[in-house]
N, C-alpha and C positions, 0 to 999 in steps of 0.2 A: 507503649505510646501510640496515640492515634496517628492516622495517615491522612495527608492532604495530597490529592492528585490534581494537577492543573492540566486541562486539555484544551482550554480556550485562551482568552486574553485576560491577564491580571495586571492592574496598574497600582503602584504604590506612590503616594504623594506626601504622606505624613508618616507618623510613627506606627509600626505594626510589630506584634509579637506572634511568632509561629511556634506554638508548643506542640509540635507534631513532626512526624517524618514527612519531609517535603519532597514530592516528585513532580518535576516540571516536564510535561510532554506537550506543552503548548507554547505560549509566549508570555514572558514576564518583562515588565518595564518599570523601572524606578525613576522618579523625577527628582530634580534638585530639591533638597529639603527632606527627602524620605530617609527614615531610619528604620531598618528592618532587622529584628533580632530573631535568630533561628536557634531553637533548643534541641532539635533532633537532627537526624541525618539529612543530607541534601543530595538529591539525585537529579541531574540535569540531562534530559533527553530531548530538549527543545531549544528555544532561543531565549536569551537573557540580554536585555539592553539596560545596563545599569549606569545611570547618571546621578544616582542618589548621593546623599551625604555620607551614609555609613551602612554597611552590612556587618552584623556581629554574630559570630558563632559562639553561643553561650551555654552549651550543654554542661550537665553535671556528670555525664558518663561519656564514654568514647563516642565521638562523632565522626562520620565518614562523608566525604565529598566524592560522589561518584557520578556515573551516567555515561551515555554514549557520545556526549558532546563536551568539548573542552569549555569550561566556564571561565568567563572574563568578568572580573568585578572592578568597580571603581575604588572605593575606600573599604578596606576590610579590617575588622578588629577581631583578634583571637582572645576569647575570655572563657575558656573551657577549664573547669575545675577538676576534671578527672586526671588521674596520674598519667594516663597514656596520652590524653589530649585529642588531637584531630588528625585523622589519617586520610591522605589523598588516595583514592582509588581511580582517579582520572586526573589529567593535567589541569592546573589552575593558573590563570594569569591575573595579575594585579597591576592596574595602570595608575592608581593613585597612591595613597598612603596605607601601608600595612602596619598596624599597631599591635604590638605583642603585650597584651595585658596579663594574660595567664594561659597556660597550656602550650604544649609542643605541637608543631606542625610536622607530621611524619610523612616523608616523601620517599620516592624511589626514582630510578632513572626513567622508568616508563610513566610514572605518575608524578610529574615534577612541577615545582613552582617556578614560574617565570615572572620576573619583575620587568615591566616595559621601560622604555626610555623616559617616561614622565613620572615614574614611580619613586617612592622613598619608603624608609622604615622608621619606626619610632618605638621607644620604650622596651627595647630588648633586654632580657635579664636571664639569670640562671633558671628562672621558672617559666620562661617562654622564649622559644627560638625555633629555627628550622632544624629538625633532626633528619638529615639525609641531604641529597644533592638539591641545588637550586641554581637557576640561571638569571643573570642580569643582562638586559639588552640596553644599549645606549652609549652615549659619549660623555657621561658624567662620572666623576669619581664615586666609588661605592664601597660600603662596608657590608660584607655578607653576614647576615644575622644567623650564623650557623653554630651548632654545638652538638653535643651527644650526651646521653645519660642525663645528668642534672648539671651539666657544665656548658655555659655559653663561651664560645671560643672564636671570636670573629677573625676573619682575614679580609684585607682590603686591597683595592687596586686604585691607581690613579686613572684619570679620564682617558678612555680609548679615543681614537681619532674619529670614528664614524658612528653615527646614531644607530646603525644596524649591527654593530659589533656585539657579539655575545660571549660571555665568560660564565663558566659553571664552577661552583665550589662546593666542597663537602669537608667536614671535620671528622677526624677519627681519634678517639681517646685511647689509643693503644700504640704499642711500638710499631714502627714501620717494618721491623723484621717479621718474618723472613722475606717478605715481598721485595723490600728495598733495603739491602744490607747496610745497617747502621755502622758497621765496622769499615766500610769502604768509603773513605773520604779523601778529597784532594789535599795535597800537602799543606795548604794554608789553613785548613781546619784541623783542630785538635780532636773534636768529637761532635756528634749531633745528638739531638734529643732521642731518648729511648722510650718515651712515654706518650708521644702524641705526634700527629702530622696532619696536613691538609692536602686535598687534591684540588688543584686549580687548573682548569683547562680552557683554552681558547676554542670556542665552539665554531664561531664564524668570524670572518674578518682577518686582518693581518696586523692589528695594532699590537705594539709592545707597551707594557705597562710596568710601573714600579709596584712592588708587592710589599704589603705591611702585614707582619705576623704579630699576634698578641700573646701575652702571658699573664698568669696570675698564680694563685696557690696550687692550681692543678698541674703546673708545668714542671714540677719536680726539682725546682731550685734555681733561681736566678740570683747571682751574687755580684757580678761585675758587668754593668751595662755596656761599657766601651768594648768589651771582648765578645759581645753577642754578634751573631751574623745570621742573615737569611740564607738558608741552604736549599738547593733544588736537586732532586735526583735526575740525572741525565741518561739513565738507562744502564750505567756502569758504576757510577759513584755519586756521592753527594758533592755538589759543587758550591763554591763560595760566591754568593751574590751580594756580599758586602753589608756594611752598616752605614746607611745614609742618614742616621739620626734615630734617637730613641725618645720616648716619652715616658712619664711616670717614674716609678721607683722599682726596687728589687721585688716588691710585693706584687705589683701589677703595672703593666705598661705595654708599649709596642716598639717594634723596630722595623724600619723600612729598608728595602734594598738600596744599594748605593747608586743604582742606575736602573733604567727600564730593562726588564728581562725579556729575552727573545725566545725562550723555550718554556714549556709549562709541564705540568704533571704534579708529582709529590713535592711538597715544601715542608720544611720544619725549621725549628730553631737550632742554632749551632753556636759553638764557641771556638775561638782561636787559641785558648789556653785551657788549663785544667779547671779554671774557675767556671762558674755556672754548671753545677753538677749534672743536672738533667738526666738521670737522678743518681743513685748510688752506683758507682762504676766498680764492679768486681773484676780485679785483674787476674788473680790466681786463687785456686783452692786445691790443696793437696794433703794427702795423709801419708806419713812414712814413719819408720821406726827409729827411735832414739833412746838409748839406754834401756832397751827392751820394753819400751812403751810406745803405744800408737800416738803420734803427735800430729795434730792438724794445724796447718798454717794457711792463712789466706790474707790477701792484700786488697785494699780498695784505693782507687786513684782519687776519688772524691766521694763525699757523702752529703746528703741533705736530709735533715730531721730524722736521722737514723737512731732509733731507740735501742734496738738490740738484735743480735743474731741468735738463731736457734739451730742447734746441732742435733741431728737425728741419726740413728744407726739401724741397720737391717742386715740380716743374713742372706736375704734373697732379693733385695732392692724392690720389694713389694710391700711388705709389712714393716712400718717404721715406728720406732720408739724415740721419744724425745729424751736426750741424755744430758743436755746442758744448754744454758743460755749465756751469752757473752754480751756485755754492754757495748753499744755502739758509741761513736764519737760525736753524734749529733750532726752538726754541719761543719764541713771542712773541705778545703780544696787541696789538702796535703796528702801525700802517700801515707797510708796507715797500715801497719802490720798487726795481725792478730795470731795468737797461738793458744791452743787448748790441748791438753793431754788426756787421753783416755787410759786410765790405769787398769781397766778390766780387759781380760782376755787378749793380751797382745799377740798370742800365738795363733789366734783364729782369724780366718778370712772374714772381712767385714766390708759393708758399704756404708758410706757416710754421706749425709745430705745437709746442705747449708741453706737456710732461709733468712730473710732480713725483714724486720718489722719497723715501720715508721711510727712517729709519735701519735699519728692519727689512727693507728691500728691496722693500716694496710700492710699486708705481708706479700713479699715476693720470694718465690722458691728459686734458688740458684742451682749450682752444679751438684752432681752426684760423683763421688770418687770411690774407687775400689782400693781397699787396703789388703794386700796379699798376706801379711802377717809379719812378725818380727823374725823372719828366717832368711834375711838377705846375707850373702857372703860377708865376712867380716870386713873385707877391704873394698866393698862395692862402692862406686861413685857414679852417679848419673845426674843429668840435668833435665829440667822440664819448665815450661813447655818447649818444644823444639819442632818446628819453627816457633818464634815468639814475636810479639809486638813491642813489648817493653820490659816487663819483669821476668827474669830467669832465676829459677830456684835450683839449688844444688842439693841432691839427695845422697846422703851418706850417714852411716851410724857413727862415724868418727867425728871428732871436733876438727874444724878447719882453721889453720893458722894463717893462711894467705891465699888471696885470689888475685890473679892477673889476667887482664883482657888484652889481646893483641889482634890487629887487623891482618888481612891476607898477606901483607908485606912484612909481617913480623914486628911492626911497631906497636909499642904499648899505647893503649887507649885510656884516656882519663874519663872515667864514668863512675857514678856513685856505686859503691860496693859496701854491703853490710855483711861482714865476716860472721858475726854472731848469729844472724838470722839466715846466713847462707843464701844471700840474694844479691843480684846484680840488676841495676836499673839501666836499660838500653833506650829509654824513651827519647833521649836527645841524640842518639847515635843513628847515622844513616843506615838504610837497608844494606844488607851484605852478609858475608860469612865471617865469623870471628872465632878465634881460638881462646878458650877459657882454660887457664892453668890453675889447678886446684892443689894446694899443698895440705896434706894431712900427716899424721904421725907415721903412716905407712909409706909415704912417698909423694911424688908429684904425678897428678893425673891430668891429661890433656883431653878436652872435649870441644868439638866444633858445634857452634850454634848458628842457625840461620835467622836473621832479623828481617822480617817482611811485614809491611803494613798495608799491602795491596790485596 
């Protein structure tokens, strides 16, 4: 592509198309009514006074906005047809309307987009949004046009108090783990999303704002709007910022915090019950010996569009072979138990790996378990996991005839027990140490378990 280098003064008063790489080392001024379309890179090392109607970035390949000087534009339209879109290699300010027709605007903390107090956005979609951090200045409510990959995932704030207040937002289409432990939640929350989160920071000012989060099919399963919550990471755990109202349906919508939040950082969707899967919640996965066969058992707390599970085996935990697929339950908020028996080589040590595939073909690899072999002592009884959060499994080759749970004072605790599957559900039981009394044909076995959700 040709290059145009400006070293003097250039004025735009009508429509102009620049089919070249544009470098400004002089002065550019656009007047009211000017429409300038740029098809190449834009490098600004000089001065730009933009009062025009519209500047459009309309390349068919990657475009870069760079230079030694921060560029401030009036009205900007993104209409880049390349899969990558437009990349900022220098900060960019927009004080009018930013229209997202096509193409992504890729930003970084150093090369950031700032929308001024007088700015607005239009026409945001899955094909055009800000991929990276952006800043909004001002005292008006604002919906941040952020997303990642091919997903538009807005986050919104109510109006700050001052026109100079600034908030910065970015979306991440990944689990907040391990940076922000999704298992650490305050008691009012049942769980938080494990597939997406936002960063929302107050850059300048002291305004507190209400926060609105969005969801659609990207969000791994919304089933009950009333149970949704806005959650914020406070440095130790995910805290409940309430549900001040929802819009939309289980397919797509928003939820706003019940009040203005006073702290900022990571935000994500949460639920106060097991509804709203967000996404498949695997509780346990274990392999043990029954009737001289390797038996794999796993449990899910909830599922969303779960097509099937895949079981793989390996002798070294490196080279894996698929040995079975097990149909999933689809979408459910109920505890679901699965069992599969490996009839081959029960006397050999083995590793097993479990993965899960959605209806859309997306696969998540879960846990790896080690199977020692069918060589346990005949009367061996053990429990796992320990400590536990909810489900506790009993490991024994013998059949179990009774299971009793008692607290530290010796009082019997009423909690769901599945003798057939050798499982105890502690999800509604407070943290503490409990005695599990297990009766088999060999006698009664006592095991202590620690329940801890912190």
